[in-house]
C-alpha positions as CSV (number, residue, x, y, z in Angstrom):
1,M,-17.4,1.3,-19.2
2,Q,-18.1,4.8,-17.7
3,N,-15.4,6.8,-15.8
4,T,-12.5,4.8,-17.4
5,H,-9.9,7.3,-18.7
6,I,-7.5,6.2,-21.5
7,L,-4.3,8.0,-22.6
8,W,-3.3,7.1,-26.2
9,A,0.0,8.3,-27.6
10,D,0.8,7.7,-31.2
11,D,2.4,10.0,-33.9
12,E,-0.3,8.7,-36.3
13,I,-3.1,9.4,-34.0
14,D,-5.3,10.9,-36.8
15,L,-5.4,7.5,-38.5
16,L,-6.7,6.0,-35.2
17,K,-9.8,8.2,-35.0
18,P,-12.1,5.3,-35.9
19,H,-10.6,3.3,-33.0
20,I,-11.0,6.2,-30.6
21,L,-14.7,6.7,-31.7
22,F,-15.3,3.0,-31.2
23,L,-13.9,3.2,-27.6
24,K,-16.0,6.3,-26.9
25,S,-19.1,4.5,-28.1
26,K,-18.3,1.8,-25.5
27,G,-18.3,4.5,-22.7
28,Y,-14.5,5.1,-22.4
29,E,-12.9,8.6,-22.3
30,V,-9.9,8.9,-24.5
31,T,-7.2,11.6,-24.5
32,P,-5.0,11.5,-27.6
33,V,-1.4,12.8,-27.9
34,T,1.1,12.6,-30.7
35,N,4.4,12.1,-29.0
36,G,6.2,10.6,-26.0
37,L,6.9,13.9,-24.2
38,D,3.2,14.9,-24.3
39,A,2.3,11.4,-23.0
40,V,4.7,11.8,-20.0
41,E,3.4,15.3,-19.3
42,A,-0.2,14.2,-19.5
43,S,0.3,11.3,-17.2
44,K,1.9,13.6,-14.6
45,N,-1.0,16.0,-14.6
46,N,-4.0,13.7,-15.0
47,H,-5.3,10.4,-13.8
48,F,-5.5,7.6,-16.4
49,D,-6.7,4.1,-15.9
50,I,-4.7,2.7,-18.8
51,I,-2.2,4.1,-21.3
52,F,-1.5,3.0,-24.9
53,L,2.1,3.9,-26.1
54,D,3.3,3.7,-29.7
55,E,6.9,2.4,-29.5
56,N,8.2,4.5,-32.4
57,M,7.5,8.2,-32.0
58,P,9.5,11.4,-32.6
59,G,11.2,13.1,-29.7
60,I,11.5,10.3,-27.2
61,S,10.6,6.7,-28.0
62,G,7.8,4.7,-26.5
63,L,10.2,2.8,-24.4
64,E,11.7,6.0,-23.0
65,A,8.3,7.4,-22.3
66,L,7.3,4.1,-20.6
67,T,10.3,4.4,-18.2
68,Q,9.5,8.0,-17.3
69,I,5.8,7.3,-16.8
70,K,6.5,4.3,-14.6
71,N,8.7,6.5,-12.4
72,T,5.8,8.6,-11.4
73,K,2.8,6.3,-12.0
74,P,4.1,2.7,-11.4
75,D,0.7,1.1,-11.0
76,V,-0.9,2.3,-14.2
77,P,-1.1,-0.5,-16.8
78,I,0.7,0.5,-20.1
79,I,0.0,-1.3,-23.4
80,M,2.9,-1.0,-25.9
81,I,2.0,-0.8,-29.6
82,T,4.6,-1.2,-32.3
83,K,5.2,-2.2,-35.9
84,S,8.4,-4.0,-35.0
85,E,8.5,-7.6,-33.8
86,E,12.2,-7.5,-33.0
87,E,13.0,-9.6,-30.0
88,H,15.2,-7.1,-28.1
89,I,12.4,-4.4,-28.2
90,M,9.9,-6.9,-26.9
91,E,12.3,-8.0,-24.1
92,E,13.0,-4.4,-23.1
93,A,9.3,-3.6,-23.0
94,I,8.5,-6.7,-21.0
95,G,11.4,-6.0,-18.6
96,S,10.0,-2.5,-18.1
97,K,6.8,-4.2,-16.8
98,I,4.4,-3.4,-19.6
99,A,0.9,-4.9,-19.1
100,D,0.4,-6.0,-22.7
101,Y,2.0,-5.9,-26.2
102,L,0.2,-5.3,-29.5
103,I,1.6,-5.4,-33.0
104,K,0.3,-2.9,-35.7
105,P,-2.0,-2.8,-37.4
106,V,-4.4,-3.2,-34.5
107,N,-8.1,-3.4,-34.9
108,P,-10.7,-2.0,-32.4
109,N,-11.6,-5.4,-31.0
110,Q,-8.0,-6.1,-30.1
111,I,-7.8,-2.8,-28.2
112,L,-11.1,-3.5,-26.4
113,L,-9.9,-7.0,-25.4
114,S,-6.7,-5.6,-24.1
115,I,-8.5,-3.0,-22.0
116,K,-10.9,-5.6,-20.6
117,K,-7.9,-7.9,-19.8
118,Q,-6.3,-5.2,-17.7
119,L,-9.2,-3.4,-16.1
120,D,-12.0,-6.0,-16.0
121,N,-9.8,-9.1,-15.4
122,K,-10.1,-9.1,-11.6
123,R,-13.8,-8.6,-11.7
124,L,-14.4,-11.2,-14.4
125,V,-12.2,-13.7,-12.6
126,S,-14.0,-13.0,-9.3
127,E,-17.4,-13.6,-10.9
128,K,-16.2,-16.8,-12.5
129,T,-14.6,-18.0,-9.3
130,A,-17.8,-17.3,-7.3
131,Q,-19.9,-19.1,-10.0
132,G,-17.5,-22.0,-9.9
133,Y,-17.6,-22.3,-6.1
134,Q,-21.4,-22.0,-6.1
135,Q,-21.6,-25.1,-8.4
136,E,-19.0,-27.0,-6.3
137,F,-20.7,-25.9,-3.0
138,R,-23.7,-28.2,-3.7
139,Q,-21.4,-31.1,-4.7
140,I,-19.3,-30.8,-1.6
141,G,-22.4,-30.5,0.6
142,M,-23.7,-33.8,-0.8
143,E,-20.3,-35.5,-0.4
144,L,-20.3,-34.5,3.3
145,N,-23.4,-36.7,3.8
146,D,-21.7,-39.7,2.3
147,D,-19.8,-42.4,4.1
148,L,-16.3,-41.2,3.2
149,D,-13.0,-43.1,3.7
150,Y,-9.7,-41.2,4.3
151,T,-8.8,-41.0,0.6
152,S,-12.2,-39.3,-0.1
153,W,-11.7,-36.9,2.9
154,E,-8.2,-36.0,1.5
155,T,-9.8,-35.2,-1.9
156,L,-12.6,-33.2,-0.3
157,Y,-10.3,-31.2,1.9
158,K,-8.0,-30.4,-1.0
159,K,-11.2,-29.1,-2.8
160,L,-12.0,-26.9,0.1
161,V,-8.5,-25.5,0.3
162,Y,-8.5,-24.8,-3.5
163,W,-11.7,-22.8,-3.3
164,E,-10.7,-21.0,-0.2
165,L,-7.5,-19.8,-1.9
166,E,-9.3,-18.9,-5.1
167,L,-12.0,-16.9,-3.2
168,S,-9.3,-15.2,-1.2
169,K,-7.8,-13.8,-4.4
170,S,-11.3,-12.6,-5.5
171,Q,-12.6,-9.1,-5.1
172,D,-16.1,-10.6,-4.4
173,T,-16.3,-11.1,-0.6
174,G,-19.9,-12.3,-0.8
175,M,-18.9,-16.0,-0.8
176,D,-16.6,-15.7,2.2
177,E,-19.3,-16.4,4.8
178,I,-20.6,-19.3,2.8
179,M,-17.1,-20.8,2.6
180,L,-16.7,-20.4,6.4
181,M,-20.0,-22.2,6.9
182,Q,-19.1,-25.0,4.6
183,K,-15.7,-25.4,6.3
184,S,-17.5,-25.6,9.7
185,E,-19.9,-28.2,8.3
186,A,-16.9,-30.2,7.0
187,N,-15.2,-30.1,10.3
188,R,-18.3,-31.4,12.1
189,A,-18.5,-34.3,9.7
190,W,-14.7,-34.9,10.0
191,T,-15.1,-35.0,13.8
192,R,-17.7,-37.8,13.4
193,F,-15.3,-39.6,11.1
194,V,-12.4,-39.4,13.6
195,K,-14.6,-40.5,16.5
196,Q,-15.7,-43.6,14.5
197,N,-12.4,-44.5,12.9
198,Y,-9.4,-43.2,14.8
199,I,-8.9,-46.1,17.2
200,N,-9.4,-48.6,14.4
201,F,-6.7,-46.8,12.3
202,L,-4.2,-47.2,15.2
203,R,-5.0,-50.9,15.7
204,K,-4.8,-52.2,12.1
205,S,-2.5,-51.4,9.2
206,D,-4.0,-52.4,5.8
207,D,-4.4,-50.7,2.5
208,K,-7.4,-48.7,3.7
209,T,-5.5,-47.3,6.7
210,P,-3.8,-43.9,5.9
211,A,-0.2,-43.2,6.7
212,M,-0.1,-41.6,10.1
213,S,2.5,-39.9,12.3
214,H,4.0,-43.1,13.5
215,T,3.9,-44.9,10.1
216,V,4.6,-42.1,7.6
217,M,8.4,-42.6,7.8
218,K,8.0,-46.3,7.0
219,K,5.3,-45.9,4.4
220,K,6.2,-42.7,2.6
221,V,9.8,-41.5,3.5
222,Y,11.8,-44.7,3.5
223,P,10.8,-45.8,0.0
224,E,12.1,-42.5,-1.3
225,L,15.6,-43.3,0.1
226,N,16.1,-46.0,-2.4
227,V,17.5,-43.6,-5.0
228,N,20.9,-42.5,-6.1
229,E,20.6,-38.8,-5.2
230,P,20.5,-37.5,-1.6
231,V,17.1,-36.9,0.0
232,F,16.4,-33.8,2.1
233,L,13.4,-34.1,4.4
234,L,12.2,-30.6,5.4
235,L,9.7,-30.7,8.4
236,L,8.1,-27.3,8.8
237,D,6.6,-27.4,12.3
238,N,2.8,-26.6,12.5
239,F,2.4,-26.3,8.7
240,R,-1.1,-26.6,7.1
241,Y,-2.0,-27.8,3.7
242,D,-3.3,-24.4,2.6
243,Q,0.0,-22.9,3.6
244,W,1.8,-25.4,1.4
245,K,-0.5,-24.4,-1.6
246,M,0.3,-20.8,-0.9
247,L,4.1,-21.5,-1.0
248,Q,4.0,-24.0,-3.8
249,N,4.9,-21.5,-6.6
250,Q,8.0,-20.4,-4.6
251,F,9.2,-24.0,-4.3
252,S,8.3,-24.7,-7.9
253,E,10.8,-22.1,-9.1
254,L,13.5,-24.4,-7.8
255,F,12.0,-27.9,-7.9
256,N,9.8,-30.1,-10.0
257,L,6.7,-31.5,-8.2
258,V,6.7,-35.3,-8.0
259,S,3.7,-35.9,-5.7
260,D,1.3,-33.8,-3.7
261,E,-0.1,-36.0,-0.9
262,T,-1.1,-35.9,2.7
263,Y,-0.9,-38.0,5.8
264,L,-3.0,-38.2,9.0
265,T,-1.6,-36.9,12.3
266,I,-2.2,-38.6,15.6
267,L,-3.9,-37.1,18.6
268,P,-3.0,-34.9,20.3
269,T,-1.9,-32.9,17.3
270,T,1.0,-31.3,19.1
271,T,4.8,-31.4,18.7
272,H,5.2,-33.4,21.9
273,Y,3.1,-36.3,20.7
274,A,2.9,-36.1,16.9
275,R,6.5,-35.2,16.1
276,N,8.0,-37.7,18.5
277,A,5.8,-40.4,16.9
278,F,6.9,-39.2,13.5
279,F,10.6,-39.7,14.3
280,A,10.3,-42.8,16.5
281,G,7.9,-44.7,14.1
282,M,6.0,-45.5,17.3
283,M,3.0,-44.3,19.2
284,P,3.8,-42.3,22.4
285,S,3.0,-45.1,24.8
286,E,5.3,-47.4,22.9
287,I,8.1,-44.9,23.0
288,N,7.6,-44.5,26.7
289,K,7.7,-48.3,27.2
290,I,10.6,-49.2,24.9
291,Y,12.7,-46.0,25.2
292,P,11.7,-44.5,28.6
293,D,14.9,-42.3,28.6
294,L,13.7,-40.7,25.3
295,W,10.2,-39.8,26.4
296,V,9.3,-36.9,28.7
297,D,5.9,-37.0,30.5
298,E,3.7,-34.0,30.2
299,E,4.0,-32.9,33.9
300,E,7.8,-32.8,33.7
301,D,9.6,-29.5,33.1
302,E,12.2,-30.9,30.7
303,G,11.8,-30.1,27.0
304,K,9.4,-32.5,25.3
305,N,11.3,-32.9,22.0
306,M,14.9,-33.1,23.0
307,H,15.5,-36.6,21.6
308,E,14.2,-36.5,18.1
309,Q,17.6,-37.4,16.5
310,E,18.0,-40.5,18.8
311,L,14.4,-41.6,18.0
312,L,15.0,-41.1,14.3
313,A,18.2,-43.2,14.5
314,T,16.3,-46.1,16.2
315,Q,13.6,-46.1,13.5
316,L,16.1,-46.0,10.6
317,Q,17.9,-48.9,12.2
318,R,14.7,-50.9,12.4
319,L,13.9,-50.1,8.8
320,G,17.4,-51.4,7.7
321,Y,18.9,-48.1,6.8
322,K,22.7,-48.3,7.0
323,D,23.9,-45.1,5.2
324,K,24.9,-41.8,6.8
325,F,22.2,-39.3,7.7
326,S,22.1,-35.9,9.3
327,Y,19.5,-34.2,11.6
328,T,19.4,-30.4,12.0
329,K,16.9,-28.4,14.0
330,I,16.4,-24.7,13.3
331,T,14.9,-22.5,16.1
332,N,16.4,-19.1,15.3
333,L,17.9,-16.9,12.6
334,D,21.5,-17.7,13.3
335,A,20.9,-21.4,13.1
336,G,19.1,-20.8,9.8
337,K,22.2,-19.0,8.5
338,R,24.5,-21.8,9.6
339,L,22.2,-24.2,7.8
340,V,22.8,-22.4,4.5
341,D,26.6,-22.9,5.0
342,D,26.2,-26.6,5.9
343,I,24.1,-27.6,2.9
344,P,27.1,-28.5,0.6
345,N,28.4,-30.9,3.2
346,M,25.1,-32.6,3.5
347,F,25.3,-33.9,0.0
348,S,27.7,-36.5,1.3
349,N,24.8,-38.0,3.2
350,K,22.1,-40.1,1.6
351,F,19.4,-38.7,4.0
352,N,19.2,-35.3,5.6
353,V,16.5,-34.2,8.0
354,I,15.9,-30.5,8.6
355,V,13.3,-29.4,11.2
356,Y,12.3,-25.7,10.9
357,N,10.3,-24.2,13.7
358,F,9.3,-20.8,12.2
359,V,5.6,-21.5,11.5
360,D,5.0,-22.8,15.0
361,M,6.7,-19.7,16.5
362,L,4.6,-17.5,14.3
363,S,1.4,-19.1,15.6
364,H,2.5,-18.6,19.3
365,V,3.7,-15.0,18.7
366,R,0.4,-14.2,16.9
367,T,-1.5,-15.4,20.0
368,E,0.6,-13.3,22.4
369,M,1.2,-10.0,20.5
370,N,-1.5,-7.6,19.4
371,V,0.6,-6.4,16.5
372,M,0.8,-9.9,15.1
373,K,-2.9,-10.4,15.6
374,E,-3.6,-7.4,13.4
375,L,-1.1,-8.6,10.8
376,A,-2.5,-12.1,10.7
377,E,-6.1,-11.5,11.5
378,D,-7.4,-14.5,9.4
379,E,-6.2,-17.5,7.4
380,A,-5.5,-15.5,4.3
381,A,-3.2,-13.1,6.2
382,Y,-1.6,-16.0,8.1
383,R,-0.8,-17.7,4.8
384,S,0.5,-14.4,3.4
385,I,2.9,-13.8,6.3
386,T,4.2,-17.4,5.9
387,A,4.9,-16.8,2.2
388,S,6.6,-13.5,2.9
389,W,8.8,-15.1,5.6
390,L,9.9,-17.9,3.2
391,E,10.9,-15.5,0.5
392,H,13.2,-13.6,2.8
393,S,14.4,-16.3,5.1
394,P,17.7,-18.3,5.3
395,L,15.6,-21.3,4.4
396,M,15.1,-20.0,0.9
397,D,18.8,-19.6,0.5
398,A,19.2,-23.2,1.8
399,L,16.6,-24.4,-0.7
400,K,18.5,-22.7,-3.6
401,R,21.7,-24.6,-2.5
402,I,19.8,-27.9,-2.4
403,A,18.3,-27.2,-5.9
404,S,21.7,-26.4,-7.4
405,K,22.5,-30.1,-7.4
406,K,20.6,-33.3,-8.1
407,A,18.5,-34.0,-5.0
408,K,15.1,-35.0,-3.8
409,L,13.2,-32.8,-1.4
410,I,10.4,-34.0,0.9
411,I,8.3,-31.2,2.5
412,T,6.0,-32.2,5.4
413,T,5.1,-31.3,9.0
414,D,4.1,-32.8,12.3
415,H,0.6,-31.2,12.6
416,G,-1.4,-28.2,11.5
417,S,-3.5,-25.6,13.4
418,I,-7.0,-24.1,13.3
419,R,-8.3,-20.6,14.1
420,V,-10.5,-21.0,17.2
421,S,-13.5,-19.0,18.0
422,N,-15.9,-21.1,20.2
423,P,-15.0,-21.4,23.9
424,V,-16.1,-24.5,25.9
425,K,-15.9,-24.7,29.7
426,I,-13.8,-27.3,31.5
427,V,-12.7,-27.8,35.1
428,G,-9.5,-29.6,36.1
429,D,-7.0,-29.8,38.9
430,R,-3.6,-28.2,39.0
431,H,-2.0,-31.2,37.3
432,T,-4.2,-30.9,34.2
433,S,-2.3,-30.1,31.0
434,T,-2.5,-26.5,29.8
435,N,-3.1,-26.9,26.0
436,L,-6.4,-25.2,24.8
437,R,-7.3,-28.0,22.3
438,Y,-6.7,-31.0,24.5
439,K,-6.5,-31.8,28.2
440,Q,-4.9,-34.7,30.0
441,G,-5.9,-35.2,33.6
442,K,-7.8,-37.3,36.2
443,N,-10.4,-34.9,37.6
444,L,-11.9,-33.3,34.5
445,N,-15.4,-31.9,34.6
446,Y,-17.0,-30.8,31.3
447,N,-20.0,-31.3,29.0
448,E,-19.5,-34.6,27.3
449,S,-21.2,-33.4,24.1
450,D,-18.6,-30.6,23.7
451,L,-15.5,-32.7,23.6
452,F,-14.2,-36.0,22.3
453,T,-13.1,-38.2,25.3
454,I,-10.6,-41.1,25.3
455,K,-11.3,-42.5,28.8
456,D,-8.6,-45.2,28.5
457,P,-5.4,-43.6,27.0
458,S,-3.9,-47.0,26.3
459,E,-6.6,-47.5,23.7
460,A,-5.1,-44.6,21.7
461,F,-1.5,-45.7,22.6
462,L,-1.1,-42.6,24.8
463,P,0.8,-42.6,28.1
464,K,-1.3,-43.2,31.2
465,L,0.0,-41.1,34.1
466,N,-2.4,-42.7,36.6
467,V,-5.3,-45.1,36.7
468,S,-8.0,-42.5,36.3
469,S,-6.3,-40.1,33.8
470,R,-8.1,-39.4,30.5
471,F,-7.6,-37.3,27.4
472,V,-10.3,-34.9,26.1
473,F,-10.0,-33.2,22.7
474,A,-11.7,-30.0,21.3
475,A,-13.1,-30.4,17.9
476,E,-13.9,-28.0,15.0
477,D,-13.0,-24.4,16.1
478,H,-13.6,-24.9,19.9
479,F,-11.1,-24.2,22.6
480,M,-11.1,-25.0,26.3
481,V,-11.2,-22.4,29.0
482,Y,-11.6,-22.6,32.8
483,P,-14.7,-20.9,34.4
484,N,-12.5,-18.7,36.6
485,N,-11.1,-15.8,34.6
486,Y,-13.4,-17.0,31.7
487,N,-13.8,-13.7,29.9
488,Y,-10.1,-12.9,30.2
489,H,-9.0,-16.1,28.6
490,V,-11.8,-15.9,25.9
491,N,-10.6,-12.4,24.9
492,M,-7.0,-13.5,24.9
493,Y,-7.4,-16.7,22.8
494,N,-10.4,-16.1,20.7
495,N,-9.5,-15.9,17.0
496,S,-6.0,-17.3,17.6
497,F,-4.4,-20.3,15.8
498,Q,-4.2,-23.4,18.1
499,H,-3.4,-27.1,17.7
500,G,-3.8,-30.3,19.7
501,G,-7.4,-31.2,18.8
502,I,-9.6,-32.5,16.0
503,S,-10.0,-30.6,12.7
504,L,-9.1,-31.0,9.0
505,E,-6.6,-28.2,9.3
506,E,-4.7,-29.9,12.2
507,M,-4.9,-33.5,11.1
508,I,-4.7,-33.7,7.3
509,V,-1.2,-32.4,6.6
510,P,1.0,-32.1,3.5
511,F,3.5,-34.7,2.4
512,I,5.1,-33.3,-0.8
513,V,7.9,-34.8,-2.9
514,M,9.9,-32.7,-5.3
515,E,13.2,-33.0,-7.1
516,S,15.8,-30.5,-8.4
517,K,15.1,-29.2,-11.9
């Protein structure tokens, strides 16, 4: 490999000449030195792609040289070579962030393999990932033409998320456009599936009907409460399945994974509708009819999710739950810090619900602030910010406290979001709802082929504000804008993360069960 420079420090360097000649024959440039001090000096004054350090050298040891080199060149991979297999030496070297560890005597192929692992690993993984996705691409494409049920869609969507995450780690960006095209094709097929099946899912409840916002508590949460340890349900608002897969390793440091499933959100995929249905165990029109004091219509100024705890209490009562439970909503940093202090007291309850609003706030802030748009310009950056937030948030401290005792943790959400990029025109009166992914109103004018229309809201168990009101939903990556100030609104909302409509990202959401290690 041309232009790769290696520094090799060993007090017996003369004995290693055959190894050095072998590396040079492979195109590597090798600078040999005989002690740790010379290795430190050479690394200061020259650029090396990789460094081999003998652990036992005169002057300063390999471990001491390692520490000094890392102080000035922290990113250069260092391979430690030693005759000793003593555990404390290995631990100290690993703790000092060595890239690899070889035991003498080493042969040329071992050295070459170690170099390739460090310097070619990303390239080789990228190539393998691209090849793997190319093979899977054809299979996914064929599946999209099949008559899929919800379980098949869940499997297919998980495949897409897997490959999207793998490709985002890859140095090869050549497959990115193909992935975007296939996601777009999948969302077109998903939209057809929703149009054909959504109303039927709401009207019947059999084994083929997926758990949905209004049934997930009964079907998936309540069965988990029949255990001895307390159950914590963490609802991260506006949390996508790909964000869960990005955070999974952070959770897995504290908890063992029991199940990795999804459920199907109702329409509109917004907090007002989907989360109220989640906690009530009812569709919005049913809440409005049975508990009118706990439902707020869209045109009213009052907050739309002020009664979640009361709705949850009514559902638990219907399910026959008689034990103590708690409900906590976190909307700011101070509330998050108070949660950490409250966790020990929650262990006296059999069931604890925690609603955390950060992800939804991130989505809205990203739409409104140019700085955040630059920091989270695409899905990969959006996932990365979510992971960084979790690592440094009070929620992580709360999770550590939960994990310190025997407990079950359920991680889920009320809906996801999608990055929108295709505006469609719609005209409505001043009473029309403002969401970009769905509209509710009575005088709506739009191209029928652009949007999914529910002309009679009662068919979808949605409140009907007046005789002629209807709901329309944007699908795929579309968003609705009014013709007046069209360019202004397109520029403002294009490439932003929105929810309320029909897409895999909004509707197939994580339902994860874990337990303390």
